[in-house]
ROVEXMAR-434495 format. One record per residue (C-alpha): residue number from 0; residue in three letters; x, y, z. Coordinates in Angstrom, 1 decimal. Layout:
<atom pos="NUM" code="ALA" x="X" y="Y" z="Z"/>
...
# end
This chain:
<atom pos="0" code="MET" x="7.1" y="-17.4" z="2.5"/>
<atom pos="1" code="ALA" x="3.5" y="-17.2" z="3.3"/>
<atom pos="2" code="ALA" x="3.7" y="-13.4" z="3.9"/>
<atom pos="3" code="LEU" x="5.6" y="-12.9" z="1.0"/>
<atom pos="4" code="ASP" x="2.5" y="-14.5" z="-1.3"/>
<atom pos="5" code="LEU" x="0.1" y="-12.7" z="0.8"/>
<atom pos="6" code="PHE" x="1.8" y="-9.3" z="0.4"/>
<atom pos="7" code="GLY" x="2.8" y="-10.2" z="-3.5"/>
<atom pos="8" code="ARG" x="-1.1" y="-10.1" z="-4.4"/>
<atom pos="9" code="ARG" x="-2.3" y="-7.0" z="-6.0"/>
<atom pos="10" code="TRP" x="-3.0" y="-4.3" z="-3.7"/>
<atom pos="11" code="MET" x="-2.4" y="-6.0" z="-0.3"/>
<atom pos="12" code="LEU" x="0.1" y="-3.4" z="0.9"/>
<atom pos="13" code="ARG" x="-1.6" y="-0.6" z="-0.4"/>
<atom pos="14" code="ILE" x="-4.9" y="-1.2" z="1.6"/>
<atom pos="15" code="ILE" x="-2.5" y="-2.0" z="4.7"/>
<atom pos="16" code="TRP" x="-0.9" y="1.5" z="4.2"/>
<atom pos="17" code="GLU" x="-4.0" y="3.2" z="3.5"/>
<atom pos="18" code="LEU" x="-5.5" y="1.5" z="7.1"/>
<atom pos="19" code="HIS" x="-2.7" y="2.6" z="9.3"/>
<atom pos="20" code="GLN" x="-4.1" y="6.1" z="9.2"/>
<atom pos="21" code="GLY" x="-7.2" y="4.6" z="11.2"/>
<atom pos="22" code="PRO" x="-10.7" y="3.0" z="10.5"/>
<atom pos="23" code="THR" x="-11.7" y="3.3" z="6.9"/>
<atom pos="24" code="GLY" x="-15.4" y="2.6" z="5.4"/>
<atom pos="25" code="PHE" x="-15.2" y="0.5" z="2.4"/>
<atom pos="26" code="ARG" x="-16.1" y="3.6" z="-0.3"/>
<atom pos="27" code="PRO" x="-13.2" y="5.7" z="1.2"/>
<atom pos="28" code="LEU" x="-10.9" y="2.5" z="1.1"/>
<atom pos="29" code="GLN" x="-12.0" y="2.3" z="-2.4"/>
<atom pos="30" code="GLN" x="-11.3" y="6.1" z="-3.4"/>
<atom pos="31" code="ARG" x="-8.1" y="6.0" z="-1.7"/>
<atom pos="32" code="CYS" x="-6.9" y="3.2" z="-3.3"/>
<atom pos="33" code="ASP" x="-7.4" y="4.7" z="-7.0"/>
<atom pos="34" code="GLY" x="-10.8" y="3.2" z="-7.2"/>
<atom pos="35" code="MET" x="-10.1" y="-0.3" z="-7.6"/>
<atom pos="36" code="SER" x="-13.2" y="-2.5" z="-8.4"/>
<atom pos="37" code="SER" x="-15.3" y="-3.3" z="-5.7"/>
<atom pos="38" code="SER" x="-14.9" y="-6.9" z="-6.1"/>
<atom pos="39" code="VAL" x="-11.0" y="-7.0" z="-5.9"/>
<atom pos="40" code="LEU" x="-11.2" y="-4.8" z="-2.9"/>
<atom pos="41" code="ARG" x="-13.9" y="-7.3" z="-1.0"/>
<atom pos="42" code="ARG" x="-11.7" y="-10.1" z="-2.1"/>
<atom pos="43" code="ARG" x="-8.6" y="-8.3" z="-0.7"/>
<atom pos="44" code="LEU" x="-10.4" y="-7.6" z="2.7"/>
<atom pos="45" code="VAL" x="-11.9" y="-10.7" z="3.3"/>
<atom pos="46" code="GLU" x="-7.9" y="-12.1" z="2.6"/>
<atom pos="47" code="LEU" x="-6.5" y="-9.7" z="5.0"/>
<atom pos="48" code="THR" x="-9.1" y="-10.7" z="7.6"/>
<atom pos="49" code="GLN" x="-8.3" y="-14.1" z="7.4"/>
<atom pos="50" code="ALA" x="-4.7" y="-13.7" z="7.8"/>
<atom pos="51" code="GLY" x="-5.7" y="-11.9" z="11.0"/>
<atom pos="52" code="LEU" x="-4.0" y="-8.2" z="9.7"/>
<atom pos="53" code="ILE" x="-7.5" y="-6.3" z="9.7"/>
<atom pos="54" code="THR" x="-10.9" y="-6.5" z="11.1"/>
<atom pos="55" code="GLN" x="-14.3" y="-4.8" z="10.9"/>
<atom pos="56" code="GLN" x="-15.5" y="-2.9" z="13.3"/>
<atom pos="57" code="ASP" x="-19.3" y="-2.8" z="14.2"/>
<atom pos="58" code="ASP" x="-19.7" y="0.4" z="12.3"/>
<atom pos="59" code="SER" x="-18.1" y="-1.7" z="9.1"/>
<atom pos="60" code="ALA" x="-15.1" y="0.5" z="8.8"/>
<atom pos="61" code="TYR" x="-11.9" y="-1.7" z="8.5"/>
<atom pos="62" code="THR" x="-9.2" y="-1.5" z="10.9"/>
<atom pos="63" code="LEU" x="-5.7" y="-2.9" z="11.3"/>
<atom pos="64" code="THR" x="-5.5" y="-5.5" z="14.2"/>
<atom pos="65" code="ALA" x="-2.3" y="-5.5" z="16.2"/>
<atom pos="66" code="LEU" x="-0.5" y="-7.8" z="13.8"/>
<atom pos="67" code="GLY" x="-1.7" y="-5.5" z="10.8"/>
<atom pos="68" code="GLU" x="0.1" y="-2.6" z="12.9"/>
<atom pos="69" code="ASP" x="3.1" y="-4.9" z="12.8"/>
<atom pos="70" code="ALA" x="3.1" y="-5.7" z="9.3"/>
<atom pos="71" code="TYR" x="2.9" y="-1.7" z="8.8"/>
<atom pos="72" code="ARG" x="5.8" y="-1.1" z="10.7"/>
<atom pos="73" code="ALA" x="7.7" y="-3.7" z="9.2"/>
<atom pos="74" code="LEU" x="6.7" y="-1.9" z="5.6"/>
<atom pos="75" code="SER" x="8.1" y="1.3" z="6.9"/>
<atom pos="76" code="PRO" x="11.8" y="0.7" z="5.8"/>
<atom pos="77" code="LEU" x="10.7" y="-0.5" z="2.5"/>
<atom pos="78" code="ASN" x="8.7" y="2.9" z="1.8"/>
<atom pos="79" code="ARG" x="11.9" y="4.9" z="3.3"/>
<atom pos="80" code="TRP" x="13.8" y="2.8" z="0.4"/>
<atom pos="81" code="ALA" x="11.5" y="3.2" z="-2.0"/>
<atom pos="82" code="GLU" x="11.1" y="7.0" z="-1.5"/>
<atom pos="83" code="GLY" x="15.2" y="7.2" z="-1.7"/>
<atom pos="84" code="TRP" x="15.0" y="5.3" z="-5.0"/>
<atom pos="85" code="ALA" x="12.6" y="7.5" z="-6.6"/>
<atom pos="86" code="ASP" x="14.3" y="10.3" z="-5.7"/>
<atom pos="87" code="THR" x="17.5" y="8.9" z="-7.2"/>
<atom pos="88" code="LEU" x="15.7" y="7.9" z="-10.3"/>
<atom pos="89" code="ALA" x="14.3" y="11.4" z="-10.6"/>
<atom pos="90" code="GLU" x="17.8" y="12.8" z="-10.6"/>
<atom pos="91" code="GLN" x="19.1" y="10.4" z="-13.3"/>
<atom pos="92" code="THR" x="16.2" y="11.7" z="-15.6"/>
<atom pos="93" code="THR" x="17.1" y="15.2" z="-14.8"/>
<atom pos="94" code="SER" x="20.7" y="14.7" z="-15.6"/>
<atom pos="95" code="HIS" x="19.8" y="12.9" z="-18.6"/>
<atom pos="96" code="GLN" x="17.6" y="15.5" z="-19.7"/>
<atom pos="97" code="ALA" x="20.2" y="18.4" z="-19.3"/>
<atom pos="98" code="THR" x="22.8" y="16.3" z="-20.9"/>
<atom pos="99" code="THR" x="20.3" y="15.8" z="-23.9"/>
<atom pos="100" code="ASP" x="19.4" y="19.4" z="-24.0"/>
<atom pos="101" code="LYS" x="23.1" y="20.2" z="-24.5"/>
<atom pos="102" code="GLU" x="24.0" y="17.9" z="-27.5"/>
<atom pos="103" code="VAL" x="20.6" y="19.4" z="-29.0"/>
# end
């Protein structure tokens, strides 16, 4: 349950997702996370560091640890499911709009 509590915090999954692409500095990470506030990003980075999922390199960039890479791989099936879900919702919306257009 501790993992669900950690991953359930806002931005946690997004940060892990962004860091899987490689080491990233604070500002670029903030920009890739849609400009989340710096105070929230700092707090999340501390929490992820304490959990052993990320580390800060000598050049100040953040990177996933081996445990963080494992977490990313565990999240990949959820991402595939989410993409299928989004496609299904888009198809339903398109189908609903086509039906509505015919009624008008």
